C-alpha positions in Angstrom: 6.8 28.8 -10.8 5.2 29.1 -7.4 3.9 25.6 -6.4 0.8 25.2 -6.2 -1.3 25.6 -2.4 -2.6 21.9 -1.2 -5.6 21.7 1.0 -6.3 18.1 2.3 -10.2 17.9 3.3 -11.3 15.5 6.6 -14.7 14.4 5.8 -14.5 11.9 8.8 -11.8 11.8 11.2 -11.2 13.6 14.6 -11.4 16.9 13.7 -13.4 17.3 9.9 -12.3 20.1 8.1 -9.5 21.5 5.8 -6.1 21.9 6.2 -3.6 23.3 4.3 -0.8 21.3 5.7 -0.6 17.3 6.2 1.9 17.0 8.5 2.7 18.2 11.6 0.1 19.1 15.1 -2.1 21.4 13.4 -1.8 18.7 10.1 -4.4 16.9 8.7 -2.9 13.9 9.5 -3.1 13.2 13.6 -6.8 13.9 12.2 -6.9 10.6 10.2 -4.4 8.4 11.3 -5.6 5.0 13.3 -9.3 6.5 13.2 -11.8 4.0 12.6 -13.4 4.5 9.0 -11.5 8.0 8.5 -13.0 9.6 4.9 -9.7 12.3 3.6 -8.0 13.6 0.3 -6.2 16.2 -0.8 -6.9 18.8 -3.5 -5.4 21.8 -5.6 -7.8 24.2 -4.5 -10.3 25.2 -1.3 -14.1 24.7 -3.0 -12.9 21.3 -4.1 -11.9 20.3 -0.8 -15.3 22.2 0.3 -17.2 19.9 -2.2 -15.9 16.5 -0.9 -16.4 17.2 2.9 -20.4 18.4 1.7 -20.1 15.0 0.2 -19.2 13.2 3.1 -16.1 12.0 1.5 -16.1 10.5 -2.0 -16.7 7.0 -2.5 -13.1 5.0 -3.7 -14.2 3.3 -6.9 -11.8 -0.2 -7.5 -9.0 -0.2 -9.6 -7.6 -2.1 -11.9 -4.8 -5.0 -10.3 -1.9 -3.9 -11.6 -0.3 -7.3 -13.4 -2.2 -6.2 -16.6 -2.1 -10.0 -17.6 -4.4 -11.3 -14.9 -8.8 -10.3 -14.6 -9.7 -7.6 -13.4 -11.6 -7.8 -9.6 -13.2 -5.4 -7.2 -11.6 -5.7 -3.8 -11.7 -8.0 -1.4 -13.3 -7.1 1.8 -11.3 -4.9 3.4 -10.6 -6.0 7.5 -11.8 -3.9 9.8 -10.3 -0.4 9.8 -10.2 -0.3 13.5 -7.6 2.0 15.4 -4.3 0.2 15.7 -0.5 1.0 17.4 1.2 1.2 13.6 0.0 2.1 10.4 1.5 1.4 7.1 1.3 2.3 3.5 2.6 0.6 0.6 3.6 0.9 -3.1 5.4 -0.8 -5.5 6.3 -1.1 -9.2 8.2 -2.4 -12.0 9.4 1.0 -14.3 9.2 1.6 -17.5 8.3 -1.9 -18.0 6.9 -5.3 -16.3 9.5 -6.9 -15.8 12.0 -4.3 -15.0 13.6 -2.5 -12.9 11.7 -2.2 -10.0 11.0 -0.8 -6.7 9.0 -0.9 -3.3 8.5 2.4 -0.5 6.4 2.6 2.6 5.1 5.1 5.3 5.4 3.8 8.8 3.9 5.4 11.3 3.9 4.5 15.1 3.3 6.2 17.9 3.5 9.1 16.2 6.8 8.6 14.4 7.2 8.2 10.7 9.5 6.4 8.7 10.0 5.9 5.2 11.5 2.5 3.8 12.4 2.0 0.1 14.6 -0.1 -2.1 14.6 -1.4 -5.6 15.7 -4.7 -7.8 17.1 -4.8 -11.2 14.8 -7.3 -13.0 11.1 -7.7 -11.5 7.8 -7.1 -11.2 4.7 -4.8 -10.1 3.6 -7.4 -7.8 6.4 -9.1 -6.2 7.1 -5.2 -5.3 3.6 -4.7 -3.7 4.1 -7.8 -1.8 7.6 -6.8 -0.4 6.5 -3.6 0.6 4.4 -5.0 3.2 6.9 -7.3 4.1 9.5 -4.8 4.4 7.2 -2.4 6.5 6.4 -5.3 8.6 9.6 -6.6 9.3 10.5 -3.4 10.8 8.9 -3.7 13.5 10.4 -5.4 16.3 7.6 -6.9 18.8 4.0 -7.8 17.8 1.7 -5.3 17.5 -1.8 -4.1 16.0 -1.3 -3.0 12.5 -3.9 -1.1 9.5 -1.9 -1.7 6.0 -3.1 0.5 3.2 -2.2 -0.7 -0.4 -3.1 0.4 -3.7 -2.6 -3.1 -5.3 -5.9 -5.3 -5.5 -3.7 -8.3 -6.0 -2.5 -7.7 -2.4 -5.5 -7.5 -0.4 -7.4 -9.2 -2.5 -4.5 -12.5 -1.8 -5.0 -11.4 1.8 -8.5 -10.7 2.5 -9.9 -13.0 0.6 -8.1 -16.0 2.2 -6.3 -16.5 -1.7 -2.9 -16.8 -0.6 -3.2 -18.9 2.7 -5.6 -21.4 0.4 -2.3 -21.3 -1.7 -0.4 -22.4 1.5 -2.4 -24.9 2.4 -2.7 -26.6 -1.1 1.4 -27.1 -1.7 1.6 -23.8 -3.7 -0.9 -24.9 -6.3 -3.7 -22.8 -7.2 -7.4 -24.0 -7.8 -6.7 -25.1 -11.5 -3.9 -27.2 -10.6 -1.5 -23.7 -11.4 1.1 -23.0 -9.6 1.0 -20.2 -7.5 3.4 -17.2 -8.2 5.1 -15.4 -6.1 5.4 -18.1 -3.3 8.5 -17.5 -1.9 6.7 -13.9 -1.1 3.5 -14.9 -0.5 5.0 -17.2 2.9 6.8 -14.1 4.0 3.5 -12.3 4.0 1.5 -15.2 5.4 4.2 -15.8 9.1 4.3 -12.1 9.6 0.5 -11.5 9.7 1.1 -14.6 12.4 3.0 -12.6 14.3 1.2 -9.4 13.9 -2.8 -8.5 13.9 -2.9 -6.7 10.4 -5.7 -5.2 8.5 -5.7 -5.1 4.9 -7.3 -2.0 3.2 -7.2 -0.9 -0.2 -7.0 2.1 -1.1 -7.1 3.6 -5.3 -3.6 4.7 -6.4 -3.2 8.3 -7.5 -5.9 10.1 -5.9 -4.4 12.1 -3.8 -4.5 10.3 -1.1 -0.6 11.9 0.8 1.2 8.9 1.9 -0.2 6.4 -0.7 1.4 9.3 -3.5 4.7 9.3 -1.2 5.0 5.0 -1.6 5.0 5.4 -4.7 7.5 8.6 -5.1 9.7 6.2 -2.7 9.1 3.3 -4.8 9.5 5.1 -8.6 12.8 6.7 -7.0 14.2 3.5 -5.8 13.3 1.8 -9.1 15.6 4.1 -10.6 18.6 3.9 -8.7 21.9 2.9 -10.0 23.7 -0.7 -9.8 20.1 -2.0 -7.9 20.7 -6.0 -6.8 19.3 -8.9 -8.6 16.1 -10.1 -7.1 17.1 -13.7 -6.7 13.7 -15.1 -5.7 12.7 -13.7 -9.0 15.1 -14.2 -11.5 15.8 -17.7 -9.9 11.8 -18.9 -10.6 12.8 -17.5 -14.8 16.2 -19.3 -15.3 18.3 -16.4 -15.9 
């Protein structure tokens, strides 16, 4: 069966319109990457794409935090989206169970060049892979720079934009209820990287047609399904495994 044609609607970008390709000089990606307040989405039909543009770009509602044991939170105030030197898309998860085999995926766009990064572990959690994706993406940058980081994890975006992670560190990795803050080994690394780079965290709805977010999910899923995965030593040590 022939693959259904994809239409990319750019409601707000350098040149709004409907595109039939994502990559390349005539694709939608160059119209939105680094553009302040870009609004865009992929569709299976031109009619849907036209409706999206006619409405000025549908707003993106909040989704639940991937850790189902946590209470749902509305996304925190996103850092202002402004033109930056680097754009990162990140995703991570544990599949088919959480905890379980996990993976992360990163799409890094810098000066028109695009790179993909991924990796997996034999036993970990959704949240750890979401944080690690951010860490891996930022560590791949050779020099200090400005970054817009897109994540579909409310856990990550809220913890950074609301100052939760910084507060846990100040309190010796204790939460306000005096209980230990989970994943402190990864939060510490992410906070240090954000002190080196100027990073704006932006929440995007997962599985909503954002091409690079979908690609990160594919990378993470493939990595989690790889054979002979290494241990997530930070998690297994904390669990006494």
